[in-house]
C-alpha positions as a Markdown table, in Angstrom:
| # | Residue | x | y | z |
|---|---|---|---|---|
| 1 | Met | 153.7 | -63.9 | 131.3 |
| 2 | Val | 151.0 | -66.7 | 131.9 |
| 3 | Phe | 151.3 | -70.2 | 131.6 |
| 4 | Ser | 149.9 | -70.8 | 128.3 |
| 5 | Asp | 152.2 | -68.8 | 126.5 |
| 6 | Leu | 154.8 | -70.2 | 124.4 |
| 7 | Leu | 157.6 | -67.8 | 126.0 |
| 8 | Phe | 156.7 | -69.5 | 129.3 |
| 9 | Leu | 156.5 | -72.6 | 127.9 |
| 10 | Phe | 159.5 | -73.3 | 126.1 |
| 11 | Glu | 162.3 | -70.3 | 127.5 |
| 12 | Phe | 161.0 | -69.6 | 131.0 |
| 13 | Leu | 160.4 | -73.3 | 131.8 |
| 14 | Ala | 163.5 | -74.8 | 130.4 |
| 15 | Ala | 165.4 | -71.8 | 132.0 |
| 16 | Phe | 164.0 | -72.9 | 135.4 |
| 17 | Ala | 164.3 | -76.5 | 135.1 |
| 18 | Leu | 168.2 | -76.0 | 133.9 |
| 19 | Cys | 169.4 | -73.5 | 136.7 |
| 20 | Tyr | 167.0 | -75.6 | 139.6 |
| 21 | Leu | 169.1 | -79.0 | 138.5 |
| 22 | Ile | 172.4 | -77.1 | 138.9 |
| 23 | Ala | 171.3 | -75.7 | 142.3 |
| 24 | Gly | 170.2 | -79.1 | 143.4 |
| 25 | Leu | 173.5 | -80.4 | 142.5 |
| 26 | Ile | 175.3 | -77.8 | 144.4 |
| 27 | Asp | 172.8 | -78.5 | 147.2 |
| 28 | Arg | 173.7 | -81.8 | 147.6 |
| 29 | Asn | 177.1 | -81.5 | 147.2 |
| 30 | Gly | 177.1 | -78.8 | 149.7 |
| 31 | Gly | 174.4 | -80.8 | 152.0 |
| 32 | Lys | 176.8 | -83.6 | 152.1 |
| 33 | Asp | 180.1 | -81.5 | 152.4 |
| 34 | Ala | 178.9 | -79.6 | 155.7 |
| 35 | His | 177.5 | -82.9 | 157.0 |
| 36 | Asn | 180.5 | -84.4 | 157.0 |
| 37 | Ser | 182.5 | -81.8 | 158.3 |
| 38 | Gly | 180.1 | -81.9 | 161.3 |
| 39 | Thr | 179.5 | -77.6 | 160.8 |
| 40 | Ser | 176.1 | -78.1 | 160.2 |
| 41 | Gly | 173.6 | -79.6 | 162.2 |
| 42 | Asn | 170.9 | -79.4 | 159.9 |
| 43 | Pro | 172.1 | -80.5 | 156.5 |
| 44 | Leu | 168.5 | -80.6 | 154.9 |
| 45 | Arg | 168.0 | -76.9 | 155.2 |
| 46 | Gly | 171.4 | -76.3 | 153.2 |
| 47 | Ser | 169.8 | -78.9 | 150.6 |
| 48 | Phe | 167.8 | -76.7 | 149.6 |
| 49 | Lys | 169.1 | -73.5 | 149.7 |
| 50 | Gly | 170.0 | -73.1 | 146.3 |
| 51 | Arg | 166.9 | -74.5 | 144.5 |
| 52 | Asn | 164.8 | -72.1 | 146.9 |
| 53 | Leu | 167.0 | -69.0 | 146.2 |
| 54 | Ile | 166.5 | -70.0 | 142.0 |
| 55 | Thr | 162.8 | -70.4 | 142.6 |
| 56 | Val | 162.4 | -67.0 | 144.3 |
| 57 | Ile | 164.5 | -65.0 | 142.0 |
| 58 | Phe | 162.4 | -66.8 | 138.7 |
| 59 | Ser | 159.3 | -66.2 | 140.7 |
| 60 | Leu | 160.1 | -62.4 | 141.1 |
| 61 | Ile | 161.4 | -62.4 | 137.0 |
| 62 | Phe | 158.0 | -64.1 | 136.5 |
| 63 | Tyr | 155.8 | -61.7 | 138.5 |
| 64 | Ala | 157.8 | -58.8 | 137.5 |
| 65 | Trp | 157.6 | -59.6 | 133.7 |
| 66 | Gly | 154.4 | -57.9 | 133.0 |
| 67 | Glu | 154.6 | -55.5 | 136.0 |
| 68 | Pro | 158.0 | -54.6 | 137.6 |
| 69 | Ile | 156.8 | -52.0 | 139.3 |
| 70 | Tyr | 154.2 | -53.9 | 141.8 |
| 71 | Val | 157.5 | -56.7 | 142.3 |
| 72 | Phe | 159.0 | -54.2 | 144.9 |
| 73 | Leu | 155.2 | -53.5 | 146.6 |
| 74 | Met | 155.0 | -57.5 | 147.0 |
| 75 | Ile | 158.6 | -57.5 | 148.4 |
| 76 | Phe | 157.8 | -54.8 | 150.8 |
| 77 | Cys | 154.6 | -56.5 | 151.7 |
| 78 | Val | 156.7 | -60.3 | 152.8 |
| 79 | Phe | 159.1 | -57.9 | 154.7 |
| 80 | Val | 156.2 | -56.3 | 156.6 |
| 81 | Asn | 154.4 | -60.0 | 157.4 |
| 82 | Tyr | 157.9 | -61.1 | 158.2 |
| 83 | Leu | 158.6 | -58.8 | 160.7 |
| 84 | Cys | 154.7 | -59.6 | 161.9 |
| 85 | Gly | 155.2 | -63.2 | 162.1 |
| 86 | Ile | 158.2 | -62.5 | 164.2 |
| 87 | Ala | 156.8 | -60.3 | 166.4 |
| 88 | Ile | 153.8 | -62.6 | 167.1 |
| 89 | Asp | 156.3 | -65.5 | 168.1 |
| 90 | Thr | 158.5 | -63.7 | 169.9 |
| 91 | Asn | 156.6 | -60.9 | 172.1 |
| 92 | Lys | 154.3 | -63.5 | 173.9 |
| 93 | Lys | 152.7 | -60.2 | 175.7 |
| 94 | His | 151.7 | -58.5 | 173.0 |
| 95 | His | 151.5 | -60.8 | 169.9 |
| 96 | Lys | 147.7 | -60.4 | 169.8 |
| 97 | Leu | 149.2 | -56.7 | 168.9 |
| 98 | Gly | 151.4 | -58.3 | 165.8 |
| 99 | Leu | 148.5 | -60.3 | 164.6 |
| 100 | Val | 146.2 | -57.2 | 164.4 |
| 101 | Leu | 148.5 | -54.7 | 162.8 |
| 102 | Gly | 149.8 | -57.5 | 160.3 |
| 103 | Leu | 146.4 | -57.7 | 159.3 |
| 104 | Val | 145.3 | -54.2 | 158.9 |
| 105 | Phe | 148.5 | -53.6 | 157.0 |
| 106 | Asn | 147.3 | -56.5 | 154.4 |
| 107 | Leu | 144.0 | -55.2 | 154.3 |
| 108 | Ala | 145.1 | -51.7 | 154.0 |
| 109 | Val | 147.0 | -52.4 | 151.1 |
| 110 | Leu | 144.4 | -54.6 | 149.4 |
| 111 | Gly | 142.1 | -52.1 | 150.0 |
| 112 | Thr | 144.0 | -49.4 | 148.7 |
| 113 | Phe | 144.7 | -50.6 | 145.6 |
| 114 | Lys | 141.4 | -52.7 | 144.9 |
| 115 | Tyr | 138.5 | -50.6 | 146.4 |
| 116 | Leu | 139.9 | -47.1 | 147.0 |
| 117 | Gly | 138.3 | -45.9 | 143.4 |
| 118 | Phe | 135.5 | -47.9 | 144.0 |
| 119 | Phe | 134.5 | -46.3 | 147.6 |
| 120 | Ala | 135.4 | -42.6 | 145.9 |
| 121 | Asp | 133.2 | -43.4 | 143.4 |
| 122 | Ile | 129.9 | -44.5 | 145.7 |
| 123 | Leu | 130.7 | -41.4 | 147.8 |
| 124 | Gly | 130.9 | -39.2 | 145.1 |
| 125 | Asn | 127.3 | -41.1 | 144.0 |
| 126 | Ile | 125.7 | -39.6 | 147.2 |
| 127 | Gly | 127.2 | -36.3 | 146.8 |
| 128 | Leu | 130.7 | -36.1 | 148.4 |
| 129 | Lys | 133.3 | -35.5 | 146.0 |
| 130 | Val | 136.2 | -37.5 | 147.1 |
| 131 | Ser | 139.2 | -37.7 | 144.5 |
| 132 | Ala | 141.0 | -41.1 | 144.7 |
| 133 | Pro | 144.6 | -41.6 | 142.5 |
| 134 | Thr | 144.0 | -43.9 | 139.3 |
| 135 | Leu | 146.2 | -47.2 | 140.7 |
| 136 | Ala | 146.6 | -50.2 | 138.4 |
| 137 | Leu | 145.6 | -52.9 | 140.2 |
| 138 | Pro | 148.7 | -55.2 | 140.9 |
| 139 | Ile | 148.2 | -58.8 | 139.3 |
| 140 | Gly | 147.7 | -61.3 | 141.8 |
| 141 | Ile | 147.1 | -59.1 | 145.0 |
| 142 | Ser | 144.1 | -60.7 | 146.3 |
| 143 | Phe | 146.0 | -64.0 | 146.4 |
| 144 | Tyr | 149.1 | -63.3 | 147.9 |
| 145 | Thr | 147.3 | -60.7 | 150.7 |
| 146 | Phe | 145.2 | -64.1 | 151.5 |
| 147 | Gln | 148.5 | -66.2 | 151.6 |
| 148 | Ser | 149.7 | -63.2 | 153.6 |
| 149 | Ile | 146.8 | -63.4 | 156.3 |
| 150 | Ser | 147.1 | -67.3 | 156.3 |
| 151 | Tyr | 150.6 | -67.1 | 157.2 |
| 152 | Leu | 150.1 | -65.0 | 160.4 |
| 153 | Val | 147.0 | -66.9 | 161.5 |
| 154 | Asp | 148.6 | -69.6 | 161.2 |
| 155 | Val | 151.6 | -68.6 | 163.5 |
| 156 | Tyr | 149.4 | -66.7 | 165.9 |
| 157 | Arg | 147.4 | -70.0 | 166.5 |
| 158 | Lys | 150.6 | -71.9 | 166.6 |
| 159 | Asp | 149.2 | -74.2 | 163.8 |
| 160 | Ser | 152.6 | -73.4 | 162.1 |
| 161 | Pro | 156.3 | -72.1 | 163.4 |
| 162 | Pro | 156.9 | -68.8 | 162.2 |
| 163 | Gln | 160.0 | -68.2 | 159.2 |
| 164 | Lys | 162.9 | -67.2 | 161.2 |
| 165 | Arg | 164.6 | -66.6 | 157.4 |
| 166 | Phe | 162.7 | -64.0 | 155.1 |
| 167 | Ile | 163.8 | -65.5 | 152.1 |
| 168 | Asp | 162.0 | -68.6 | 152.7 |
| 169 | Leu | 158.5 | -66.5 | 153.3 |
| 170 | Leu | 159.4 | -64.8 | 150.4 |
| 171 | Phe | 159.7 | -68.1 | 148.6 |
| 172 | Tyr | 156.5 | -69.0 | 150.0 |
| 173 | Ile | 154.7 | -66.1 | 148.7 |
| 174 | Ser | 156.3 | -65.3 | 145.7 |
| 175 | Met | 156.1 | -69.0 | 144.2 |
| 176 | Phe | 155.7 | -68.4 | 140.9 |
| 177 | Pro | 153.5 | -71.7 | 140.1 |
| 178 | Gln | 150.2 | -70.1 | 142.4 |
| 179 | Leu | 151.8 | -66.8 | 142.5 |
| 180 | Ile | 148.8 | -64.5 | 140.2 |
| 181 | Ala | 145.9 | -66.7 | 140.2 |
| 182 | Gly | 146.3 | -69.4 | 142.7 |
| 183 | Pro | 145.4 | -72.1 | 144.3 |
| 184 | Ile | 145.3 | -70.0 | 147.7 |
| 185 | Val | 148.1 | -72.3 | 149.1 |
| 186 | Arg | 147.9 | -72.1 | 153.0 |
| 187 | Tyr | 151.3 | -71.5 | 155.0 |
| 188 | Gly | 150.3 | -74.7 | 156.8 |
| 189 | Thr | 150.1 | -76.7 | 154.2 |
| 190 | Ile | 153.7 | -76.3 | 152.6 |
| 191 | Ala | 155.3 | -75.2 | 155.5 |
| 192 | Ala | 156.9 | -78.4 | 156.3 |
| 193 | Glu | 158.2 | -79.0 | 152.7 |
| 194 | Ile | 159.8 | -75.3 | 152.2 |
| 195 | Asn | 163.1 | -76.9 | 153.6 |
| 196 | Asn | 162.4 | -80.9 | 153.5 |
| 197 | Arg | 160.6 | -82.2 | 150.9 |
| 198 | Lys | 161.8 | -84.8 | 148.7 |
| 199 | Val | 160.9 | -85.3 | 144.7 |
| 200 | Asn | 160.9 | -88.8 | 142.6 |
| 201 | Trp | 160.6 | -89.4 | 139.6 |
| 202 | Thr | 156.6 | -90.2 | 139.8 |
| 203 | Asp | 156.4 | -86.7 | 141.4 |
| 204 | Phe | 157.7 | -85.3 | 138.5 |
| 205 | Ala | 155.7 | -87.6 | 136.2 |
| 206 | Glu | 152.2 | -87.1 | 137.7 |
| 207 | Gly | 153.2 | -83.1 | 138.1 |
| 208 | Ser | 154.1 | -82.9 | 134.7 |
| 209 | Tyr | 150.8 | -84.6 | 133.3 |
| 210 | Arg | 148.7 | -82.8 | 135.8 |
| 211 | Phe | 150.6 | -79.3 | 134.0 |
| 212 | Leu | 149.4 | -80.7 | 130.4 |
| 213 | Ile | 146.0 | -81.6 | 131.5 |
| 214 | Gly | 145.5 | -78.0 | 132.7 |
| 215 | Leu | 147.1 | -76.7 | 129.8 |
| 216 | Gly | 144.6 | -78.6 | 127.7 |
| 217 | Lys | 142.0 | -77.5 | 129.7 |
| 218 | Lys | 143.1 | -73.9 | 129.1 |
| 219 | Val | 144.1 | -73.8 | 125.6 |
| 220 | Ile | 142.1 | -76.1 | 123.7 |
| 221 | Ile | 138.7 | -75.9 | 125.6 |
| 222 | Ala | 138.4 | -72.4 | 127.4 |
| 223 | Asn | 140.1 | -70.4 | 124.8 |
| 224 | Gln | 138.1 | -72.1 | 121.8 |
| 225 | Ile | 134.7 | -71.7 | 123.7 |
| 226 | Ser | 135.6 | -68.0 | 124.8 |
| 227 | Thr | 135.1 | -66.7 | 121.1 |
| 228 | Val | 131.5 | -68.0 | 121.4 |
| 229 | Ala | 130.8 | -66.6 | 125.1 |
| 230 | Asp | 132.3 | -63.0 | 123.5 |
| 231 | Tyr | 130.3 | -62.9 | 120.5 |
| 232 | Phe | 127.0 | -63.5 | 122.2 |
| 233 | Leu | 127.8 | -61.6 | 125.5 |
| 234 | Thr | 129.9 | -58.5 | 123.9 |
| 235 | Ala | 127.0 | -57.5 | 121.5 |
| 236 | Asp | 125.3 | -54.3 | 121.3 |
| 237 | Val | 122.4 | -55.1 | 123.7 |
| 238 | Ser | 119.9 | -54.2 | 121.2 |
| 239 | Asn | 121.2 | -57.3 | 119.3 |
| 240 | Phe | 120.6 | -60.0 | 122.2 |
| 241 | Thr | 118.3 | -62.5 | 121.1 |
| 242 | Thr | 116.9 | -65.3 | 123.7 |
| 243 | Ala | 118.2 | -68.0 | 122.3 |
| 244 | Gly | 122.0 | -66.2 | 121.3 |
| 245 | Ser | 121.9 | -65.2 | 125.1 |
| 246 | Trp | 121.5 | -68.8 | 126.7 |
| 247 | Ile | 124.3 | -69.6 | 123.9 |
| 248 | Gly | 126.4 | -67.1 | 125.2 |
| 249 | Leu | 126.2 | -68.0 | 129.2 |
| 250 | Leu | 126.7 | -71.8 | 128.3 |
| 251 | Ala | 129.6 | -71.1 | 126.7 |
| 252 | Phe | 130.9 | -68.5 | 129.6 |
| 253 | Thr | 130.0 | -71.2 | 132.3 |
| 254 | Phe | 132.3 | -73.6 | 130.3 |
| 255 | Gln | 135.5 | -71.0 | 129.7 |
| 256 | Ile | 135.0 | -69.7 | 133.3 |
| 257 | Tyr | 135.5 | -73.8 | 134.6 |
| 258 | Phe | 137.8 | -74.5 | 132.5 |
| 259 | Asp | 140.1 | -71.4 | 132.3 |
| 260 | Phe | 140.3 | -71.5 | 136.0 |
| 261 | Ser | 140.4 | -74.8 | 136.7 |
| 262 | Gly | 143.1 | -75.2 | 134.4 |
| 263 | Tyr | 145.6 | -72.7 | 135.6 |
| 264 | Ser | 144.8 | -75.1 | 139.2 |
| 265 | Asp | 145.7 | -77.8 | 137.5 |
| 266 | Met | 148.8 | -76.1 | 136.1 |
| 267 | Ala | 149.8 | -74.7 | 139.5 |
| 268 | Ile | 149.4 | -77.9 | 141.2 |
| 269 | Gly | 151.2 | -79.6 | 138.6 |
| 270 | Leu | 154.1 | -77.4 | 138.5 |
| 271 | Gly | 154.2 | -77.2 | 142.6 |
| 272 | Arg | 154.3 | -81.3 | 142.3 |
| 273 | Cys | 157.4 | -81.3 | 139.7 |
| 274 | Ile | 159.6 | -79.6 | 142.5 |
| 275 | Gly | 158.6 | -81.3 | 145.9 |
| 276 | Phe | 154.7 | -79.2 | 146.8 |
| 277 | His | 151.6 | -80.8 | 147.3 |
| 278 | Phe | 149.2 | -78.1 | 146.9 |
| 279 | Asn | 145.5 | -78.8 | 147.5 |
| 280 | Glu | 143.0 | -79.6 | 145.2 |
| 281 | Asn | 141.0 | -76.5 | 144.0 |
| 282 | Phe | 138.2 | -78.1 | 142.0 |
| 283 | Asn | 136.4 | -81.5 | 142.6 |
| 284 | His | 133.9 | -81.2 | 139.3 |
| 285 | Pro | 131.7 | -78.5 | 140.3 |
| 286 | Tyr | 128.8 | -78.8 | 137.8 |
| 287 | Ile | 127.9 | -81.9 | 139.1 |
| 288 | Ser | 126.0 | -81.0 | 142.1 |
| 289 | Arg | 123.0 | -81.2 | 143.4 |
| 290 | Ser | 122.9 | -78.1 | 145.2 |
| 291 | Ile | 124.6 | -74.8 | 145.5 |
| 292 | Ser | 125.8 | -75.6 | 149.1 |
| 293 | Glu | 127.5 | -78.6 | 147.4 |
| 294 | Phe | 128.6 | -76.4 | 144.4 |
| 295 | Trp | 130.6 | -74.1 | 146.8 |
| 296 | Arg | 132.3 | -77.1 | 148.4 |
| 297 | Arg | 133.6 | -78.2 | 145.0 |
| 298 | Trp | 134.3 | -74.6 | 143.3 |
| 299 | His | 137.2 | -72.5 | 144.2 |
| 300 | Ile | 137.9 | -75.1 | 147.2 |
| 301 | Ser | 140.8 | -72.7 | 148.4 |
| 302 | Leu | 138.9 | -69.8 | 148.6 |
| 303 | Gly | 135.5 | -71.4 | 150.1 |
| 304 | Ser | 138.1 | -73.0 | 152.8 |
| 305 | Phe | 139.9 | -69.3 | 153.3 |
| 306 | Phe | 136.9 | -67.6 | 154.6 |
| 307 | Arg | 135.6 | -70.9 | 156.3 |
| 308 | Asp | 138.1 | -71.2 | 158.8 |
| 309 | Tyr | 139.0 | -67.4 | 158.8 |
| 310 | Leu | 136.2 | -65.5 | 158.8 |
| 311 | Tyr | 132.9 | -67.7 | 159.5 |
| 312 | Ile | 134.1 | -69.9 | 161.7 |
| 313 | Pro | 135.5 | -66.9 | 163.8 |
| 314 | Leu | 132.4 | -65.0 | 163.5 |
| 315 | Gly | 130.5 | -68.0 | 165.0 |
| 316 | Gly | 129.5 | -70.2 | 162.2 |
| 317 | Asn | 126.7 | -72.5 | 162.7 |
| 318 | Arg | 126.9 | -71.7 | 166.7 |
| 319 | Lys | 125.1 | -68.4 | 166.9 |
| 320 | His | 123.9 | -66.0 | 164.1 |
| 321 | Gln | 124.5 | -68.4 | 161.4 |
| 322 | Ala | 122.8 | -66.5 | 158.3 |
| 323 | Leu | 124.1 | -63.3 | 159.3 |
| 324 | Asn | 127.8 | -65.4 | 159.4 |
| 325 | Ile | 126.8 | -66.4 | 155.7 |
| 326 | Phe | 125.9 | -63.2 | 154.6 |
| 327 | Val | 128.8 | -61.7 | 155.6 |
| 328 | Val | 130.8 | -64.0 | 154.0 |
| 329 | Trp | 129.4 | -63.7 | 150.7 |
| 330 | Phe | 129.8 | -60.3 | 150.7 |
| 331 | Phe | 133.2 | -60.5 | 151.1 |
| 332 | Thr | 133.6 | -63.2 | 148.7 |
| 333 | Gly | 131.8 | -61.0 | 146.2 |
| 334 | Met | 133.9 | -57.9 | 147.1 |
| 335 | Trp | 137.3 | -60.5 | 146.9 |
| 336 | His | 136.2 | -60.8 | 143.2 |
| 337 | Gly | 136.3 | -57.1 | 142.2 |
| 338 | Ala | 135.4 | -53.4 | 143.2 |
| 339 | Ser | 132.3 | -53.9 | 141.1 |
| 340 | Trp | 128.6 | -54.1 | 142.0 |
| 341 | Asn | 127.5 | -56.8 | 140.2 |
| 342 | Phe | 130.3 | -58.9 | 142.1 |
| 343 | Ile | 129.0 | -58.0 | 145.4 |
| 344 | Ile | 125.3 | -58.7 | 143.7 |
| 345 | Trp | 126.7 | -62.3 | 142.7 |
| 346 | Gly | 128.1 | -63.1 | 146.4 |
| 347 | Leu | 124.7 | -61.8 | 147.9 |
| 348 | Tyr | 122.7 | -64.0 | 145.3 |
| 349 | Phe | 124.9 | -67.0 | 146.7 |
| 350 | Gly | 124.4 | -66.1 | 150.0 |
| 351 | Val | 120.3 | -66.1 | 149.7 |
| 352 | Ile | 120.5 | -69.6 | 147.9 |
| 353 | Val | 122.8 | -71.2 | 150.7 |
| 354 | Thr | 120.8 | -70.2 | 153.3 |
| 355 | Leu | 117.5 | -70.9 | 152.3 |
| 356 | Glu | 119.1 | -74.2 | 150.9 |
| 357 | Lys | 120.0 | -74.9 | 154.4 |
| 358 | Tyr | 115.7 | -74.2 | 155.9 |
| 359 | Thr | 114.6 | -76.1 | 152.9 |
| 360 | Ile | 115.7 | -78.1 | 150.3 |
| 361 | Leu | 118.8 | -79.7 | 152.1 |
| 362 | Lys | 116.0 | -81.1 | 154.8 |
| 363 | Ile | 114.4 | -83.1 | 152.2 |
| 364 | Tyr | 117.6 | -83.9 | 149.8 |
| 365 | Asp | 117.2 | -87.6 | 149.8 |
| 366 | Lys | 113.4 | -87.2 | 148.9 |
| 367 | Ile | 113.9 | -85.3 | 146.0 |
| 368 | Pro | 115.1 | -87.2 | 142.5 |
| 369 | Lys | 118.7 | -86.7 | 142.0 |
| 370 | Ile | 118.2 | -85.1 | 138.5 |
| 371 | Leu | 115.7 | -82.5 | 139.6 |
| 372 | Leu | 118.4 | -81.4 | 142.0 |
| 373 | His | 121.1 | -81.8 | 139.2 |
| 374 | Leu | 118.9 | -79.4 | 137.3 |
| 375 | Tyr | 118.1 | -76.7 | 139.7 |
| 376 | Ser | 121.7 | -76.7 | 140.7 |
| 377 | Leu | 122.8 | -76.2 | 136.8 |
| 378 | Phe | 120.4 | -73.4 | 136.1 |
| 379 | Leu | 121.1 | -71.0 | 139.4 |
| 380 | Ile | 125.1 | -71.8 | 138.4 |
| 381 | Val | 124.7 | -70.8 | 135.1 |
| 382 | Leu | 122.4 | -67.5 | 136.3 |
| 383 | Gly | 125.2 | -66.3 | 138.5 |
| 384 | Trp | 127.7 | -66.1 | 136.1 |
| 385 | Gly | 125.4 | -63.9 | 134.2 |
| 386 | Ile | 125.6 | -61.7 | 137.3 |
| 387 | Phe | 129.3 | -62.2 | 137.2 |
| 388 | Tyr | 130.1 | -61.5 | 133.9 |
| 389 | Phe | 128.9 | -57.9 | 133.5 |
| 390 | Asp | 130.2 | -55.0 | 135.5 |
| 391 | Asp | 127.7 | -52.7 | 133.4 |
| 392 | Leu | 124.6 | -53.3 | 135.6 |
| 393 | Asp | 122.3 | -52.1 | 132.4 |
| 394 | Lys | 123.7 | -54.6 | 130.1 |
| 395 | Met | 123.3 | -57.3 | 132.9 |
| 396 | Lys | 119.6 | -56.3 | 132.9 |
| 397 | Ser | 119.0 | -56.3 | 129.4 |
| 398 | Leu | 120.4 | -60.1 | 129.5 |
| 399 | Phe | 118.4 | -61.1 | 131.7 |
| 400 | Ser | 115.4 | -59.6 | 129.9 |
| 401 | Ser | 116.7 | -61.5 | 126.7 |
| 402 | Leu | 117.1 | -64.6 | 128.9 |
| 403 | Phe | 113.4 | -64.4 | 129.9 |
| 404 | Gly | 112.1 | -64.4 | 126.4 |
| 405 | Gln | 112.0 | -60.4 | 126.3 |
| 406 | Ala | 114.4 | -60.0 | 123.3 |
| 407 | Ala | 112.7 | -58.7 | 120.5 |
| 408 | Val | 114.3 | -61.6 | 118.5 |
| 409 | His | 114.5 | -65.3 | 119.9 |
| 410 | Ser | 116.8 | -66.7 | 117.7 |
| 411 | Asp | 118.9 | -66.1 | 114.5 |
| 412 | Phe | 121.1 | -68.0 | 112.3 |
| 413 | Thr | 124.4 | -67.7 | 114.0 |
| 414 | Val | 123.0 | -69.6 | 117.0 |
| 415 | Ile | 122.3 | -72.6 | 115.1 |
| 416 | Thr | 126.0 | -71.8 | 113.3 |
| 417 | Ala | 127.8 | -71.5 | 117.3 |
| 418 | Leu | 126.2 | -74.7 | 117.8 |
| 419 | Thr | 126.9 | -76.7 | 114.8 |
| 420 | Asn | 130.7 | -75.2 | 114.0 |
| 421 | Asn | 131.7 | -76.3 | 117.5 |
| 422 | Phe | 129.8 | -79.3 | 118.2 |
| 423 | Trp | 132.9 | -81.4 | 119.2 |
| 424 | Leu | 133.9 | -78.5 | 121.4 |
| 425 | Trp | 130.5 | -78.4 | 123.2 |
| 426 | Ile | 130.6 | -82.4 | 123.7 |
| 427 | Ala | 134.3 | -82.3 | 125.1 |
| 428 | Ala | 133.4 | -79.0 | 127.7 |
| 429 | Ile | 130.1 | -81.0 | 128.6 |
| 430 | Val | 132.4 | -84.9 | 128.8 |
| 431 | Phe | 135.4 | -83.2 | 131.0 |
| 432 | Cys | 133.2 | -81.7 | 133.4 |
| 433 | Met | 132.5 | -84.9 | 134.5 |
| 434 | Pro | 135.0 | -87.1 | 136.7 |
| 435 | Val | 136.1 | -89.2 | 133.7 |
| 436 | Arg | 139.9 | -89.4 | 134.9 |
| 437 | Ser | 138.8 | -91.3 | 137.6 |
| 438 | Leu | 137.2 | -94.1 | 135.3 |
| 439 | Phe | 141.0 | -95.0 | 134.1 |
| 440 | Lys | 143.0 | -95.0 | 137.5 |
| 441 | Asn | 143.0 | -98.5 | 137.7 |
| 442 | Val | 143.7 | -99.6 | 134.2 |
| 443 | Lys | 146.7 | -101.3 | 133.0 |
| 444 | Gly | 149.4 | -99.8 | 131.2 |
| 445 | Ile | 148.0 | -96.4 | 132.0 |
| 446 | Trp | 151.3 | -94.6 | 131.8 |
| 447 | Tyr | 151.5 | -95.1 | 128.2 |
| 448 | Tyr | 147.9 | -93.6 | 127.7 |
| 449 | Arg | 148.8 | -90.9 | 129.7 |
| 450 | Thr | 152.0 | -90.0 | 127.6 |
| 451 | Ala | 149.7 | -90.5 | 124.6 |
| 452 | Ile | 147.7 | -87.9 | 126.0 |
| 453 | Ala | 149.9 | -85.9 | 127.4 |
| 454 | Val | 151.9 | -85.5 | 123.9 |
| 455 | Val | 148.5 | -85.2 | 122.2 |
| 456 | Ile | 147.7 | -82.2 | 124.2 |
| 457 | Leu | 151.0 | -80.4 | 124.0 |
| 458 | Ile | 151.0 | -80.4 | 120.3 |
| 459 | Cys | 147.3 | -79.3 | 120.1 |
| 460 | Ser | 148.0 | -76.5 | 122.5 |
| 461 | Val | 151.1 | -75.7 | 120.8 |
| 462 | Ala | 149.6 | -75.6 | 117.6 |
| 463 | Leu | 146.7 | -73.2 | 118.9 |
| 464 | Leu | 149.0 | -70.9 | 120.6 |
| 465 | Val | 151.2 | -70.0 | 117.4 |
| 466 | Gly | 149.7 | -66.9 | 116.2 |
| 467 | Ala | 147.0 | -66.9 | 119.1 |
| 468 | Thr | 145.2 | -63.2 | 120.1 |
| 469 | Asn | 143.1 | -64.3 | 122.6 |
| 470 | Asn | 144.9 | -66.0 | 125.3 |
| 471 | Pro | 143.9 | -64.3 | 128.9 |
| 472 | Phe | 143.4 | -65.7 | 132.6 |
| 473 | Leu | 140.2 | -64.0 | 133.7 |
| 474 | Tyr | 141.0 | -64.5 | 137.4 |
| 475 | Phe | 144.5 | -62.1 | 136.6 |
| 476 | Arg | 142.2 | -59.4 | 137.3 |
| 477 | Phe | 141.3 | -60.5 | 141.1 |
């Protein structure tokens, strides 16, 4: 089940909202009774017990909808992390051992399901025949594994208290708004809100609007422009044309941004509706004037995770900076998938970020902004060419055609892709920029927002009826 699914929009969400409201009424009445009778010293905990339980139940249903078996794997992982968190907090003498065991467990689970076959193939290619079971990749395993790691490290560093109740930790890890495609919500970000949060009409309105903005990004832009990307990039390599390759790659550049940032908007919006304030995950990355800036704006939750839990512990800027950067970018590539193209993609950006530190960033203020912007966009788009193809031969063919080595430089399909989708291209370009900030201080903004939300919902539903192309790219990560 995905957010941009009619089943999710009109059945799952409706059922969840109804049960959540009923649980809220029970919580409030139970909390008042407990408080008035003097039987509870913490009515706030009781006042969210029912709503948290409902959220957990619906989150497990949401996850099990597509993968009923792997929901038990996720629950088991949460249980192990719960025990490790308790051990870290209570066993002062061996608290580091608890952290190490927890980290090893999480990385072992992630490695088994995501990388076992990849490493078996590598060993096979060098003559060592290793049989590895064929395991389906559990949806969202990279996201909930990293959240589990953040929980253990935050408890170890005493940045956040451990969860004493298993159900509360399960609630944090399994919360359906961010369960299967992020953003990576660190435990410390929402620990205080699990049993002590407030939701008013402003929160609900802001969250609903943010959700619908994300839905529009996904359905109206990403889904539609993906057909252009697929047409040119999934063609037989012998049919690649220079212009077609650039058009396809530009289309994918827009698709992956609106697909992933749209999902993040929906997740942040849903979280806001039930009282959680997730951190931003995208900040208009295509307006960047350097690759370093781009990665401060793109998938912010992943970048900050690697910065705080890997780069800084390795030494950060203090020692072995270049080596630390390459280690981080190697694992950034690996995180995205068990394929050589992702490793190459990660190291590609690692090289650029390192070179920038010693070149462009030292004379940044002396370079015209437009040149910096064009430089950044050019390298970003080329990076998506590496990211797209897990077949290295096809990747090579794409880059050959991009730089004029195709048998045909252009054809009628390129003109058709531009003219037939003219307004789609315009919308993609415009909404990559921070246009929403222009309307923050407009009087009567809620009237405009309501109208925009209604239009987005109607258009999205119309496009989803009978739609056959509605995946989320980051589900496979």
